[in-house]
N, C-alpha and C positions, 0 to 999 in steps of 0.2 A: 609608756602605757598605751595600749591599743584603744582605738575609738570604740565606744559602746553604741549599741542600737539606740536610736532616738525615739523608739516607741515607748509610751507609758503603759504600764500594766498594773493590774491589781496585785498588791503584795500579799503573798500567802501568810496567814496568821496575823495580819496587822489589823484586821477588823474591816467592816464594811466601808467602802469608799476610800480606803487608803491606797494611794497610787504611788508608784515609783518608776524610775527608768529601767527598761529591760537590761539585764546584766550580760546578755550575749554580746559577742564581738560583732561589730558591723562589717559586712562583707560587700555590700553593694548599695550605693546611694545613701549611706548612713543607716541602713537597716540590716538586721540579721537575716539569716536564711528563713526564719519562721515568720517575721513580720514585714518583709518586703511587700509593697502593694501588689506587684505582679503575682507573687506566690499566694497572697491572700485571695486575690481575685480568682485564680485558678482553683484554689481549694474550695471556695464558695460555689463556683460553677460545678465542680464535681459533686458536692453535697446536694445542690439543686437538681442535678440530673438523676442522682440516686433517689431523691425524694419523689421526683416525677415518675420514675419507673415503679417505685413501690405503690404510689397512688394509682397508677394505671392497673396494677395487679389487683388492688382493692376494688376498683370500680369495674373490673371485667365482668363479674356476674350481672351487675345492673345494666351494663351496656348490652350484654347478650339478651337479657329480658326485653329491653326496649326494641332490639332488632327483631325478636320473635313476635312482639306485638305488632310491629309494622308489617311483617310478613303475613301474619294472621289477618290483618285488616285487608291487605291486597287480595289474599285468597278468598276471603268472605265476599268482597266486591265481585270477584270473578264468578263465584258460585251464584250470587244473586242475579247477575246478568245472564248466566247460562240457564238458571231455573226460570227466570222471568224476563224474557227478552224485551218486553215492553217497557221495563224500568230504565233501560239505557237511554240517555238523552240523545245520543247520536251514535252512529255506527263507529265513528272514529274513537269515541270514548270507550266503547265496548272493545275495540281492537287494542287500545292502549292498556286497559285493565287486564285483558287476556294475555297480552305480551308480558306485562309486569308479573303476572301470576306464573307464567311459564318460566320466566327468569328465576323467580323465587324457587320454584320446584327444581330447576336445574341446579341451582346452588345447593339446595338441600340434598339432592341426590349425589352431588360431587363430595359433599361433606360426609355423608353416611355410607357411601359406596354402593347404594342401591342402583339398579339399572332399569 
């Protein structure tokens, strides 16, 4: 008789909490091809990567809104400095805000194709 997998599994139809030894044939280190720790680890990593990708897709609209809010804040700061030059604390701050605003506009134009 061949050696069986040493993993314990829930027996189908035996009720809650009933466990038995896996009936598959052991192929490596006493485990079958389904229950070997390396295979289980790889399978769980694949599931985690799939979940992370789906989560990123779900969160994409919220991430885009947050990015737009940051861009809007930068642009409003630039407009405030341009409209009221006395509000700038320093010339360096005004230059930094203007540079950031121009970078935001360049990014927007590259995304939309405006020139």
